[in-house]
C-alpha positions in Angstrom: 159.4 88.1 -155.8 156.4 86.7 -153.8 156.1 85.0 -150.5 155.1 81.6 -151.6 153.5 79.7 -154.5 150.1 79.9 -152.9 149.8 83.6 -152.2 147.1 85.7 -154.0 148.0 89.3 -154.2 145.5 92.0 -155.1 145.5 95.7 -154.4 143.2 94.9 -151.6 144.3 91.9 -149.6 147.2 89.4 -150.0 146.4 85.9 -148.5 149.2 83.7 -147.5 148.1 80.0 -147.4 150.5 78.7 -144.9 153.3 76.3 -144.9 153.8 74.3 -148.1 156.7 72.2 -146.9 158.6 71.7 -143.7 161.8 71.7 -145.7 161.1 75.1 -147.4 164.1 77.3 -146.7 163.5 80.3 -148.9 160.6 82.3 -150.4 159.3 81.0 -153.7 158.4 83.0 -156.7 154.8 83.6 -157.6 153.0 85.7 -160.1 151.1 88.8 -158.9 147.9 90.1 -160.4 146.6 93.6 -160.2 142.9 94.2 -159.7 141.6 96.2 -162.6 139.5 99.2 -162.6 141.0 101.0 -159.6 142.1 104.6 -159.8 145.4 103.8 -158.0 147.2 100.8 -156.7 146.1 100.0 -153.1 143.1 102.5 -153.3 140.0 100.6 -154.5 136.8 102.5 -154.8 134.9 99.9 -152.6 136.8 97.8 -150.1 135.9 94.2 -150.2 135.5 92.1 -147.1 138.6 90.3 -145.8 137.5 86.8 -146.8 139.3 84.1 -148.5 136.3 82.9 -150.3 136.2 86.2 -152.1 139.7 85.7 -153.5 140.7 84.0 -156.7 142.2 80.6 -156.1 145.8 80.2 -157.4 147.2 76.7 -157.1 150.7 76.2 -155.7 153.5 74.7 -157.6 152.8 71.3 -156.0 149.2 71.5 -156.9 148.1 70.6 -153.3 147.1 73.9 -151.8 145.2 77.0 -152.7 145.0 80.3 -151.0 142.0 79.1 -149.0 143.9 76.4 -147.1 145.3 78.0 -144.0 148.4 77.0 -142.1 147.8 75.0 -139.0 145.5 72.7 -140.9 146.3 69.2 -142.0 145.6 68.0 -145.5 142.3 66.6 -144.2 141.3 70.1 -143.1 141.6 69.5 -139.3 143.2 72.3 -137.3 146.2 71.5 -135.0 145.7 73.0 -131.6 148.4 74.0 -129.2 148.0 73.0 -125.5 148.7 75.9 -123.1 148.7 75.5 -119.3 147.5 78.6 -117.4 147.6 77.8 -113.6 145.1 74.9 -113.2 143.4 75.8 -116.5 144.2 73.9 -119.6 143.8 76.0 -122.8 143.9 75.1 -126.4 145.1 77.7 -128.9 144.5 77.8 -132.6 147.4 78.4 -135.0 148.7 81.9 -134.8 146.9 84.4 -137.0 149.2 87.1 -138.4 148.3 90.3 -140.2 151.1 91.9 -142.3 150.6 95.6 -143.3 153.1 96.6 -146.0 152.3 99.2 -148.6 154.5 97.5 -151.1 156.1 94.1 -151.5 159.8 94.0 -150.7 162.4 91.7 -149.2 161.2 92.4 -145.7 157.5 91.6 -146.3 158.6 88.5 -148.2 160.8 87.4 -145.3 157.8 87.6 -142.9 155.6 85.7 -145.4 158.1 82.9 -145.6 158.5 82.9 -141.9 154.7 82.6 -141.4 154.7 79.7 -143.9 157.5 77.9 -142.2 156.0 78.4 -138.8 152.6 77.1 -140.0 150.8 80.4 -139.1 147.7 81.7 -140.7 148.8 84.9 -142.5 147.0 87.8 -144.3 148.6 90.7 -146.0 147.1 94.1 -146.7 148.5 97.2 -148.3 146.4 100.1 -146.9 145.2 101.1 -143.4 141.6 100.9 -144.5 141.9 97.2 -145.4 144.0 96.6 -142.4 141.2 97.7 -140.1 138.6 95.9 -142.1 140.6 92.6 -142.1 141.4 92.9 -138.4 137.8 93.6 -137.4 136.8 90.4 -139.2 139.6 88.0 -138.1 140.9 89.5 -134.8 144.5 88.5 -135.5 146.9 87.5 -132.7 149.8 89.4 -134.2 149.9 92.5 -136.4 153.1 93.6 -138.1 153.0 97.1 -139.5 155.7 98.6 -141.8 156.8 101.9 -140.2 159.8 102.5 -142.5 158.0 104.6 -145.2 155.8 107.4 -143.8 154.9 108.5 -147.3 152.7 105.5 -147.8 150.7 105.6 -144.5 151.0 106.7 -140.9 151.9 103.5 -139.0 151.3 105.1 -135.6 147.9 106.3 -136.6 147.0 102.9 -137.9 148.1 101.3 -134.6 145.9 103.7 -132.7 143.0 102.8 -134.9 143.5 99.1 -134.3 143.8 99.7 -130.6 140.4 101.5 -130.7 138.8 98.2 -131.8 137.4 96.4 -128.7 138.9 93.0 -129.6 142.5 94.4 -129.9 143.2 94.4 -126.1 145.1 91.1 -126.3 146.6 91.6 -129.8 150.4 92.1 -130.1 151.3 94.8 -132.6 154.9 95.2 -133.9 156.4 98.1 -135.8 159.0 97.4 -138.5 161.5 100.3 -138.4 164.5 101.4 -140.4 167.9 100.5 -139.2 169.2 103.7 -137.6 172.0 105.5 -139.5 173.3 107.5 -136.5 171.7 107.9 -133.1 169.2 105.4 -131.7 165.6 106.8 -131.6 163.3 106.5 -128.6 160.6 103.9 -128.7 158.2 106.0 -126.6 156.3 107.3 -129.6 155.7 103.7 -130.7 154.7 102.6 -127.2 152.3 105.6 -126.8 150.7 104.7 -130.2 150.0 101.2 -128.9 152.8 99.1 -130.3 154.1 96.3 -128.1 157.6 96.2 -129.6 159.6 97.2 -132.6 161.6 95.1 -135.2 164.6 96.8 -136.7 164.5 95.8 -140.4 166.4 92.7 -141.2 165.5 90.8 -144.3 167.4 87.7 -143.3 164.8 84.8 -143.5 165.8 83.1 -140.2 165.8 86.5 -138.4 162.2 86.9 -139.4 161.4 83.3 -138.5 163.1 83.6 -135.1 161.3 86.9 -134.4 157.9 85.3 -135.0 158.8 82.3 -132.8 159.9 84.6 -130.0 156.7 86.6 -130.3 154.5 83.5 -130.3 156.1 82.0 -127.2 156.5 85.4 -125.5 154.1 88.3 -125.8 151.4 86.4 -127.8 151.3 83.5 -125.4 151.1 85.9 -122.5 148.2 87.8 -124.1 146.5 84.5 -124.8 146.6 83.7 -121.1 145.4 87.1 -120.2 142.5 86.7 -122.5 141.6 83.5 -120.6 141.6 85.4 -117.4 138.3 87.0 -118.5 136.7 83.6 -117.7 138.1 83.7 -114.2 136.8 87.2 -113.6 133.4 86.1 -115.0 133.4 83.3 -112.4 134.3 85.9 -109.7 131.6 88.3 -110.8 129.0 85.5 -110.8 130.1 83.9 -107.5 127.6 84.0 -104.6 130.5 84.3 -102.1 131.8 87.7 -101.2 135.4 87.9 -102.7 138.0 90.5 -101.9 141.5 90.6 -103.4 144.2 92.8 -101.8 147.8 93.5 -102.5 150.7 92.4 -100.4 150.4 95.7 -98.6 146.7 95.0 -98.0 145.4 97.6 -100.4 142.1 96.5 -101.8 142.3 95.7 -105.5 139.0 94.0 -106.3 135.7 93.2 -104.8 133.0 91.2 -106.6 129.2 92.1 -106.9 128.4 89.6 -104.1 130.7 91.5 -101.8 129.0 94.8 -102.7 125.6 93.3 -102.1 126.5 91.8 -98.7 128.5 94.6 -97.3 126.6 97.5 -98.9 129.7 99.2 -100.4 130.2 100.1 -104.1 133.4 98.9 -105.7 134.6 102.4 -106.2 134.4 103.1 -102.5 136.8 100.4 -101.6 139.3 99.7 -104.5 142.5 101.5 -103.8 141.9 101.9 -100.1 144.0 100.2 -97.4 142.1 97.5 -95.7 142.7 99.2 -92.3 140.6 102.1 -93.6 137.5 100.0 -93.7 135.6 100.1 -90.4 136.0 96.9 -88.2 133.5 95.2 -86.0 134.1 95.4 -82.3 132.6 92.0 -81.8 135.8 90.1 -82.7 138.3 89.1 -80.1 140.9 91.9 -79.5 143.8 89.8 -80.8 142.0 88.1 -83.7 143.3 90.5 -86.4 146.8 90.2 -85.1 146.4 86.4 -85.2 145.1 86.5 -88.8 147.9 88.8 -90.0 150.6 86.8 -88.3 149.3 83.7 -90.0 148.8 85.0 -93.6 152.1 86.9 -93.6 153.9 83.6 -93.1 152.3 82.4 -96.3 149.8 80.3 -94.5 146.1 80.1 -95.1 143.7 81.3 -92.4 140.1 80.2 -92.0 137.6 80.9 -89.3 134.7 82.9 -88.1 135.0 86.7 -88.4 132.6 89.6 -87.7 132.6 92.3 -90.4 131.0 95.7 -90.3 128.7 96.6 -93.1 128.5 100.1 -94.6 125.3 100.8 -92.6 127.1 99.9 -89.3 125.5 96.4 -88.8 127.7 93.5 -87.8 127.7 90.4 -89.9 129.2 87.1 -88.9 131.0 85.3 -91.7 133.0 82.2 -92.5 136.2 83.7 -93.9 139.0 82.0 -95.7 142.1 84.1 -96.5 144.7 82.6 -98.9 148.1 84.3 -99.6 149.0 84.1 -103.3 152.7 83.6 -104.0 154.0 85.5 -107.0 157.2 86.7 -108.5 160.3 86.1 -106.4 158.5 83.6 -104.2 156.9 86.5 -102.3 153.3 87.1 -101.3 151.8 89.3 -103.9 148.1 89.2 -103.1 145.6 88.0 -100.5 142.3 86.4 -101.6 139.5 86.5 -99.1 136.4 84.4 -99.6 133.6 85.4 -97.2 130.3 83.7 -96.6 127.6 84.9 -94.2 127.1 82.4 -91.5 123.4 82.3 -92.0 123.9 81.2 -95.6 125.9 78.1 -94.7 122.9 75.8 -94.7 122.2 76.8 -98.3 125.5 75.3 -99.4 126.2 71.7 -100.2 129.7 71.8 -98.8 131.0 74.3 -96.2 134.1 74.6 -94.0 133.5 74.9 -90.3 136.2 76.2 -88.0 136.1 77.3 -84.4 137.3 80.8 -83.5 138.1 79.5 -80.0 140.7 77.1 -81.6 142.7 80.2 -82.7 141.5 79.2 -86.2 143.6 77.1 -88.6 146.8 78.1 -90.3 147.8 76.1 -93.3 150.8 76.2 -95.8 150.1 77.6 -99.5 151.4 75.1 -101.5 149.5 74.1 -100.5 147.5 72.4 -99.4 147.6 71.0 -95.9 144.3 69.2 -95.8 144.9 67.8 -92.3 143.8 71.2 -90.9 140.9 71.6 -93.3 137.6 70.4 -91.8 135.1 69.5 -94.5 131.5 69.1 -93.7 128.9 66.8 -95.2 125.7 68.1 -96.8 123.6 70.2 -94.5 120.6 68.5 -93.1 117.6 70.4 -92.0 114.6 68.2 -92.7 112.3 66.8 -90.1 113.7 63.3 -90.9 117.2 64.4 -90.0 115.9 66.0 -86.8 114.3 62.7 -85.8 117.5 60.9 -86.6 119.4 63.3 -84.3 117.0 62.7 -81.4 117.1 58.9 -82.0 120.9 58.9 -82.0 121.0 61.0 -78.8 118.7 58.5 -77.1 120.9 55.6 -78.0 124.0 57.4 -76.7 122.2 58.3 -73.4 121.3 54.6 -72.9 124.9 53.5 -72.9 126.1 52.5 -69.4 129.8 52.9 -70.3 130.9 56.3 -71.6 134.2 57.0 -73.4 135.4 60.6 -73.4 134.3 61.1 -77.0 130.8 59.7 -76.1 130.5 62.3 -73.3 131.4 65.1 -75.8 128.8 63.8 -78.3 126.2 63.7 -75.5 127.0 67.3 -74.5 126.6 68.4 -78.2 123.3 66.5 -78.6 122.0 68.2 -75.5 123.0 71.6 -76.8 121.1 70.9 -80.0 117.9 70.6 -78.1 117.6 74.3 -77.3 119.6 75.7 -80.3 118.2 77.5 -83.3 118.2 75.6 -86.6 121.5 77.0 -88.0 123.4 76.2 -84.8 121.8 72.7 -84.6 122.8 72.0 -88.2 126.3 73.3 -87.6 126.5 70.9 -84.6 125.3 68.1 -86.8 128.3 68.7 -89.0 130.6 68.7 -85.9 129.1 65.3 -84.9 129.8 63.9 -88.3 133.5 65.0 -88.0 133.8 63.6 -84.4 132.5 60.2 -85.5 135.3 59.7 -88.0 138.1 57.5 -86.9 141.0 59.6 -88.2 140.5 62.9 -86.5 144.1 64.0 -87.0 144.9 62.4 -90.4 145.4 64.8 -93.3 143.0 64.8 -96.2 145.1 65.5 -99.3 143.6 66.9 -102.4 143.6 64.8 -105.5 144.1 67.4 -108.3 146.6 70.1 -107.5 148.6 68.3 -104.9 152.3 68.6 -105.4 153.5 65.1 -106.4 156.5 65.3 -104.2 154.3 65.9 -101.2 151.8 63.2 -102.2 154.5 60.7 -102.7 156.1 61.5 -99.4 152.8 61.3 -97.5 151.9 58.1 -99.3 155.2 56.5 -98.7 155.6 57.6 -95.1 152.1 57.6 -93.7 150.4 54.5 -95.2 151.0 50.8 -94.8 151.0 50.1 -98.5 148.6 48.3 -100.9 148.2 44.6 -100.3 149.0 42.5 -103.3 147.7 39.0 -103.7 150.0 37.9 -106.5 151.9 35.3 -104.5 155.1 37.1 -105.6 156.0 37.9 -102.0 159.2 39.7 -100.9 160.7 38.0 -97.9 163.3 39.6 -95.7 166.1 37.2 -95.3 165.5 35.1 -92.1 168.6 35.8 -90.0 169.8 35.7 -86.5 170.6 38.9 -84.7 174.2 40.1 -85.4 176.8 39.3 -82.8 179.6 41.7 -82.0 182.7 40.8 -84.2 185.6 39.5 -82.2 187.8 42.5 -83.0 185.2 44.8 -81.5 184.3 42.7 -78.5 187.0 44.0 -76.2 185.1 46.5 -74.0 186.4 50.0 -74.1 186.6 52.4 -71.2 185.4 55.9 -71.6 188.9 56.9 -70.6 190.4 54.6 -73.2 188.8 56.2 -76.2 191.4 57.0 -78.9 192.4 60.7 -78.8 191.3 61.4 -82.3 187.8 60.1 -81.6 187.8 61.9 -78.2 188.8 65.1 -79.9 186.0 64.7 -82.5 183.4 64.4 -79.7 184.7 67.4 -77.7 181.7 69.6 -78.8 179.1 66.8 -78.8 176.9 69.0 -76.5 176.6 71.6 -79.4 173.8 71.4 -81.9 176.3 72.0 -84.7 178.2 68.8 -83.8 179.4 67.1 -87.0 178.2 63.5 -86.8 179.9 62.6 -90.1 183.3 63.5 -88.8 182.7 61.0 -85.9 181.4 58.4 -88.4 184.7 58.7 -90.3 186.9 58.7 -87.2 185.2 55.6 -85.8 185.1 53.7 -89.1 181.2 53.8 -89.2 180.8 52.9 -85.4 179.8 56.3 -84.0 176.9 55.0 -81.9 179.1 53.1 -79.4 181.5 55.9 -78.8 178.9 58.7 -78.7 176.6 56.6 -76.6 179.3 56.0 -74.0 179.9 59.7 -73.6 176.2 60.8 -73.6 175.1 58.0 -71.3 177.9 58.9 -69.0 176.9 62.6 -69.0 173.3 61.8 -68.1 174.3 59.2 -65.4 172.5 56.3 -67.1 174.7 53.6 -65.5 174.1 55.1 -62.1 170.3 55.1 -62.6 170.2 51.5 -64.0 172.8 50.3 -61.4 174.7 48.5 -64.2 178.5 48.3 -64.7 180.0 50.5 -67.5 181.2 47.2 -69.2 177.6 46.1 -69.5 176.6 49.4 -71.1 179.6 49.2 -73.5 178.6 45.6 -74.6 175.0 46.6 -75.0 175.9 49.6 -77.2 178.2 47.4 -79.3 175.5 44.8 -79.8 172.9 47.4 -80.7 175.2 49.1 -83.2 176.1 45.7 -84.8 172.4 45.2 -85.6 172.2 48.4 -87.6 172.8 47.9 -91.3 175.9 49.7 -92.5 174.9 49.0 -96.1 171.9 51.4 -95.7 172.7 54.8 -97.0 170.5 56.5 -94.4 169.0 54.2 -91.8 172.3 53.0 -90.3 174.1 53.5 -86.9 175.1 57.1 -87.9 171.5 58.0 -88.1 170.9 56.4 -84.7 173.9 58.4 -83.3 172.5 61.6 -84.8 169.1 61.0 -83.2 170.8 60.2 -79.9 172.7 63.4 -80.1 169.6 65.5 -80.9 167.7 63.7 -78.0 170.5 64.6 -75.5 170.5 68.2 -76.8 166.7 68.5 -76.3 166.9 66.9 -72.8 169.4 69.7 -71.8 166.9 72.5 -72.5 165.4 74.1 -69.4 161.7 73.6 -70.2 162.3 69.9 -71.0 164.3 69.4 -67.7 161.4 71.0 -65.8 159.0 68.4 -67.3 160.8 65.1 -67.2 162.2 62.9 -64.5 165.4 60.9 -64.6 163.5 57.8 -65.7 162.1 59.8 -68.6 165.6 61.0 -69.7 167.0 57.4 -69.5 164.0 56.1 -71.5 164.5 58.8 -74.1 168.2 58.1 -74.6 167.7 54.3 -74.9 164.7 54.8 -77.3 166.8 57.1 -79.5 169.6 54.5 -79.5 167.4 51.6 -80.6 164.7 53.4 -82.5 165.7 52.1 -86.0 167.6 48.9 -85.1 167.7 46.3 -87.9 166.1 48.7 -90.4 166.1 47.2 -93.8 166.4 50.5 -95.7 162.8 50.1 -97.0 159.6 51.8 -95.8 156.6 50.2 -94.1 154.6 50.5 -97.3 157.2 48.5 -99.2 157.2 45.7 -96.7 153.4 45.5 -96.7 153.2 45.5 -100.4 155.9 42.8 -100.6 154.2 40.6 -98.0 157.3 40.5 -95.9 157.6 38.3 -92.9 157.6 41.3 -90.6 154.5 42.8 -92.2 152.7 39.5 -91.7 154.0 39.2 -88.1 152.8 42.7 -87.2 149.6 42.7 -89.3 150.7 45.6 -91.6 150.6 48.0 -88.7 153.6 50.0 -87.5 155.7 47.1 -88.9 159.2 48.5 -88.6 158.6 50.4 -85.4 157.2 47.3 -83.7 160.2 45.3 -84.9 162.7 47.9 -83.6 161.2 47.9 -80.1 160.8 44.1 -79.9 164.3 43.3 -81.2 165.9 45.9 -78.9 164.5 44.2 -75.8 165.3 40.7 -77.2 168.9 41.6 -77.7 169.1 43.3 -74.3 167.8 40.6 -72.0 169.0 37.5 -73.7 172.6 37.8 -72.3 173.6 39.1 -68.9 176.6 40.7 -70.5 174.3 43.1 -72.4 171.3 43.3 -70.0 171.4 46.9 -68.8 168.1 46.3 -67.0 169.2 43.4 -64.9 169.6 45.3 -61.6 166.5 47.6 -61.6 163.4 46.5 -59.7 160.4 45.1 -61.6 158.0 48.1 -61.4 160.7 50.5 -62.5 161.6 48.1 -65.4 158.0 48.0 -66.5 157.7 51.8 -66.5 161.0 52.2 -68.4 160.0 49.5 -70.9 156.6 51.1 -71.5 158.2 54.5 -72.0 160.8 53.2 -74.5 158.3 51.3 -76.5 155.9 54.3 -76.6 158.7 56.6 -77.9 159.9 54.2 -80.5 156.3 53.7 -81.8 155.9 57.5 -81.9 158.5 57.7 -84.7 156.0 55.9 -87.0 154.7 58.6 -89.4 151.0 57.6 -89.7 150.4 59.2 -86.3 152.5 62.3 -87.1 149.7 64.8 -87.1 148.0 63.3 -84.1 151.1 63.6 -82.0 151.8 67.2 -83.1 148.2 68.4 -82.7 147.8 66.8 -79.2 151.1 68.5 -78.2 149.9 71.9 -79.4 146.4 71.6 -77.8 147.5 70.1 -74.5 150.8 71.9 -73.9 151.5 74.9 -76.2 148.1 76.5 -75.9 147.7 76.2 -72.1 151.2 77.5 -71.6 150.5 80.4 -74.0 147.3 81.2 -72.1 149.2 81.3 -68.7 151.8 83.6 -70.2 149.2 85.9 -71.6 147.3 85.9 -68.3 150.5 86.8 -66.5 151.1 89.8 -68.8 147.6 91.1 -68.2 148.0 90.7 -64.4 151.3 92.6 -64.5 149.7 95.4 -66.5 146.9 95.6 -64.0 149.2 95.6 -61.0 149.0 99.4 -60.6 145.3 99.0 -59.8 145.8 96.1 -57.4 144.3 96.1 -53.9 146.2 97.4 -50.9 149.2 95.3 -50.1 150.0 94.6 -53.7 152.5 96.4 -55.9 154.2 96.1 -59.2 156.9 94.1 -57.5 154.4 91.7 -56.1 153.3 88.7 -58.1 150.0 89.8 -59.4 148.7 86.3 -59.5 149.3 85.8 -55.8 146.9 88.7 -55.1 144.1 86.6 -56.6 145.1 83.5 -54.6 146.3 81.6 -57.6 149.8 80.8 -58.9 150.8 80.8 -62.5 153.8 78.8 -61.6 151.6 76.1 -60.2 149.6 76.1 -63.3 152.7 75.8 -65.5 154.0 73.0 -63.3 150.7 71.2 -63.7 150.9 71.5 -67.5 154.5 70.4 -67.7 154.5 67.5 -65.2 151.1 65.8 -65.6 151.6 62.1 -66.6 149.6 62.5 -69.8 151.6 65.6 -70.9 155.0 64.0 -70.1 154.1 61.3 -72.5 153.3 63.9 -75.2 156.5 65.7 -74.5 158.6 62.5 -74.9 156.9 61.6 -78.1 157.4 65.1 -79.5 161.0 65.1 -78.4 162.0 61.8 -80.2 159.9 62.7 -83.3 161.8 66.0 -83.6 165.1 64.3 -83.0 164.3 61.6 -85.6 163.6 64.0 -88.5 165.7 67.0 -87.4 168.0 66.9 -90.5 166.4 70.0 -92.1 167.3 71.9 -88.9 171.0 71.0 -88.9 173.7 73.2 -90.3 173.5 73.4 -94.1 176.4 71.0 -94.9 175.0 68.4 -92.6 171.5 68.9 -94.0 172.7 68.4 -97.6 174.5 65.2 -96.7 171.4 63.8 -95.0 169.3 64.8 -97.9 171.6 62.9 -100.3 171.5 59.8 -98.1 167.7 59.6 -97.7 167.3 60.2 -101.4 169.6 57.4 -102.3 167.7 55.0 -100.0 164.4 56.0 -101.6 166.0 55.7 -105.1 167.1 52.2 -104.2 163.6 51.2 -103.0 162.1 52.5 -106.2 164.6 50.5 -108.3 163.7 47.3 -106.3 160.0 47.9 -106.6 160.3 48.1 -110.3 162.5 45.0 -110.6 160.2 43.0 -108.3 157.0 44.2 -110.0 155.7 45.8 -106.8 153.7 49.0 -106.6 156.0 52.0 -106.7 155.2 53.8 -103.4 157.0 57.0 -104.2 157.2 57.5 -108.0 158.9 60.8 -107.8 161.9 59.1 -106.2 163.1 57.8 -109.6 166.9 58.5 -109.7 166.7 59.6 -113.4 164.0 62.2 -112.9 163.8 63.2 -109.2 164.3 66.7 -108.0 165.9 66.5 -104.6 165.3 70.2 -103.8 161.6 69.7 -104.5 161.4 66.7 -102.3 163.2 68.6 -99.4 160.9 71.6 -99.9 157.8 69.3 -99.7 159.1 67.5 -96.6 159.8 70.7 -94.8 156.5 72.3 -95.8 154.4 69.3 -94.9 156.1 67.7 -91.9 158.7 69.9 -90.4 157.6 73.5 -90.2 154.5 73.1 -88.0 156.1 70.5 -85.8 159.3 72.5 -85.1 157.3 75.7 -84.6 155.5 73.9 -81.8 158.6 72.4 -80.4 160.5 75.7 -80.6 157.6 77.4 -78.7 158.1 74.9 -76.0 161.8 74.3 -75.8 163.2 77.6 -77.2 165.4 76.6 -80.1 166.2 79.8 -82.1 169.3 78.3 -83.6 167.4 75.3 -85.1 164.8 77.6 -86.6 167.5 79.7 -88.2 169.1 76.7 -89.7 165.6 75.5 -91.0 165.0 78.9 -92.6 168.5 79.0 -94.2 168.1 75.4 -95.5 164.7 76.0 -96.9 166.0 79.1 -98.8 168.9 76.9 -100.1 166.6 74.3 -101.5 164.2 76.9 -102.9 167.1 78.6 -104.6 168.1 75.4 -106.3 164.5 74.6 -107.3 164.0 78.2 -108.7 167.0 77.4 -111.0 165.3 74.2 -112.1 168.1 72.1 -110.6 167.5 68.6 -109.4 170.8 68.0 -107.6 172.1 68.5 -104.1 174.3 71.3 -105.0 174.6 73.9 -107.8 177.0 73.1 -110.6 180.6 74.4 -110.0 181.2 77.8 -111.5 
């Protein structure tokens, strides 16, 4: 019995042509011919080369193939390649090449022959170790299967060792066919030590052979193919002009490239295997810089900035350093990759990344990817022409009679360039280019590897859409504001709230308050009832000098103009944001910062911030050419509408005008604050608000705190009259408390605090208890699904393609939203307001979504067990 009709068998090499038919289910008979003139079967006097052309052609039964036509080829002779993705690399693999080493033909060898033919693999068969080595050296097979059942024919382990001695065998998978054990199972260690990857217990069943080959191809062979491709990556590392260092998660050095050796003066063997702390450090870095770097990268964030390294000869070298954590198995950090470029070499590069060490450097998430914190420079300019342009630009700026703050900054930089060495002047040139851009705080997303969920979220939430000039315009229905239904018009007293509703609101001052229970108890009217209680707790009626009946009527009108048909942007969301706002206002640091008028403005802004929301994004309205988009010039369309409608509804009727009895200047201040906070919920300015808050509030407060610690530590050495019990700052005539008060209460910073407060309240869903978080995730997803459905039906651009209800992964969308928008913002807000419970919920919720995503689930919850 032979393997197939197109197999040529000699005592030297057997060639298997490949698959004759997709419908072949069993080995076919073929004749075998014995090479004449050999002293013994399988032992020729002179081994021929392993080439098909040297073999006699034997036609198949169908007459279409010969032993020269390999599997994986079409009848036209073209090879079918398999596409393999290896990280960002796209690889193309030839059909699998298999070498079968069997001393004699039997059912097992025939089974593998048939399996190779069915799988369309290229297959060669040899009978002796000598020809096996010769054939492997010529063809470099992906998979070698050696018969280890009959030791009297040849030593399979010795053959495996011989193949492993060939340089090209590093990525070859070698399998031993072993006898089925009669009694006790034998150890596989002798096979592993010989170089085998795995064993196959003899099984002549044809499908068993076929399945084994498929598992090998998609398992070990595919993995080895990818490892082989990594040689190209290492070649790139070896040839790179940047110094590259790779360490383990425990910061043990695993690799340095030749450029690193050249720059730092070390040999690879002196560093690999050492802990990074064993390498001498430069004393020119700030004392806390290493702690800052480690704190950043251990959170899975990228760090980039200026760092002094110490060379082997003791010299210090200033470098631009970028350290990227590499996430591996289990979602944990497995490596750190550090790319270092000497600062003096920056002007030799076309593109560099410039970061200031005084800005505490930049921390960025893995994925990814957060380009908003990645400052890209333009091409370095060092020619005489560029120098003249710089002086000409400076002269024009100096001639201006009216200077904006940014103009003053540019003037200072231009003056500094006058006396600076060329590398510094060129670096300042790049700083000027960055400062002249209009979107200093807007993220710059990559275009290749960006996670589509993140790209879609950013595109949908942070842009105003793509204008379409088709004339097929989407018009929001022209409608009058909603009036309160007659059965709701009877004003309620806070004391008249039904007991069931009152009981539901008993813990409304707790962050874990269940807004959905209130939604059910109030029949989807939670805003009126929760508003009555929270506004009463904060004394809003007393401040506005308005009767409680007016407040009740106002709340009812506002709630009536939220769309209950929206799955997310309805009055329950408004009540949730009001609850979060009240919770934040009760935090000590916030109370130290804001006055009563700020608190009232925040509560009103939270109540009205999404009034009359159509359940569609700004991008959708702009793309559709809606009346609102036209009215507001495609800029902050919904937020402008929310603020305008809220005041229209309030002042049109004395019964709802809660501002009627406050004096004009106070009304103007309150109105301005409310409008500013509502507009702050628009996502295109997200990073601007967060970064301004960090730089104007977080950092100054952190500096004061650090300064206080140092003073306390130095109190033992203070002048006479000072002791550890004495405020160290007072000995120097300055008060840290006054500095803190100045940071917290300056008019500019109070605006930033209010913006940050309502922003965090507006998108706090990922920081809620898990069950609430899941419910909100389902609601926002449904609203986005509905928008995508309408965009498709209306022929509009699909703003967020990943939110297709048939393909969307809700866990992925939540992970992207948390990574890109939530984590940094709530880190900053927590540092200010002290919210450990929220941060714990955020961590728990992220792990929940990550767990679902790791299971490849697209739903809100895992399937029931």
